[in-house]
C-alpha positions in Angstrom: -52.9 -18.9 11.4 -54.7 -16.5 9.0 -53.5 -13.6 6.9 -54.7 -10.3 5.6 -53.5 -7.8 3.0 -53.0 -4.1 3.6 -54.4 -1.8 0.9 -51.0 -1.5 -0.6 -50.5 -5.2 -0.7 -54.0 -5.6 -2.3 -53.0 -3.1 -5.0 -49.7 -4.9 -5.6 -51.6 -8.2 -5.8 -54.1 -6.8 -8.3 -51.3 -5.5 -10.5 -49.7 -9.0 -10.8 -50.3 -11.1 -13.8 -52.9 -13.9 -13.2 -50.2 -16.6 -13.1 -48.3 -14.7 -10.3 -51.5 -14.1 -8.4 -52.1 -17.9 -8.4 -48.5 -18.5 -7.2 -49.0 -15.8 -4.4 -52.2 -17.5 -3.4 -50.4 -20.8 -3.1 -47.6 -19.2 -1.1 -50.1 -17.5 1.3 -51.7 -20.9 1.9 -48.3 -22.3 2.8 -47.7 -19.4 5.1 -51.1 -19.9 6.9 -50.2 -23.6 7.4 -46.4 -23.4 8.2 -44.1 -20.3 8.4 -41.2 -22.7 7.8 -42.4 -24.2 4.6 -39.3 -24.6 2.4 -40.7 -22.8 -0.7 -41.4 -19.6 1.3 -37.8 -19.2 2.4 -39.3 -16.9 5.1 -36.8 -14.9 7.1 -36.6 -11.7 9.2 -36.1 -8.8 7.0 -36.2 -5.9 9.5 -35.9 -7.2 13.1 -36.5 -3.8 14.7 -39.8 -3.3 12.9 -40.8 -7.0 13.0 -40.9 -7.3 9.2 -40.4 -10.7 7.5 -39.8 -11.5 3.9 -41.2 -14.5 2.0 -40.8 -15.8 -1.5 -43.5 -15.8 -4.2 -41.2 -16.8 -7.0 -37.5 -16.4 -7.6 -38.2 -12.9 -8.8 -41.0 -11.8 -6.4 -41.1 -11.3 -2.7 -43.7 -10.4 -0.1 -43.2 -8.6 3.1 -45.3 -9.3 6.2 -45.6 -8.9 10.0 -46.9 -11.4 12.5 -49.5 -10.1 15.0 -50.8 -12.9 17.2 -52.4 -15.4 15.0 -52.5 -13.1 11.9 -49.9 -12.6 9.2 -50.3 -9.1 7.7 -49.0 -8.9 4.2 -47.5 -5.4 3.7 -46.4 -5.5 0.1 -45.6 -7.8 -2.9 -42.8 -6.6 -5.1 -40.2 -7.6 -7.6 -37.1 -8.8 -5.8 -34.1 -6.5 -6.4 -31.0 -8.4 -7.6 
């Protein structure tokens, strides 16, 4: 599997501190290898629109869709608690 970032996700990524960018890169590599990797905690977020949620850290999440063999990262954001 491969992944790509939307323009919004690319802006979100660029706005992250370097340490969080590294963590996001690591999580994206896990996603490309295995959707069920434990540290991703990936789950359906919006079933009707096919949007999934994955974990970057305890405080940050990314949202994505699955299109064939491509994960499209929609956004990266602070997780509301």
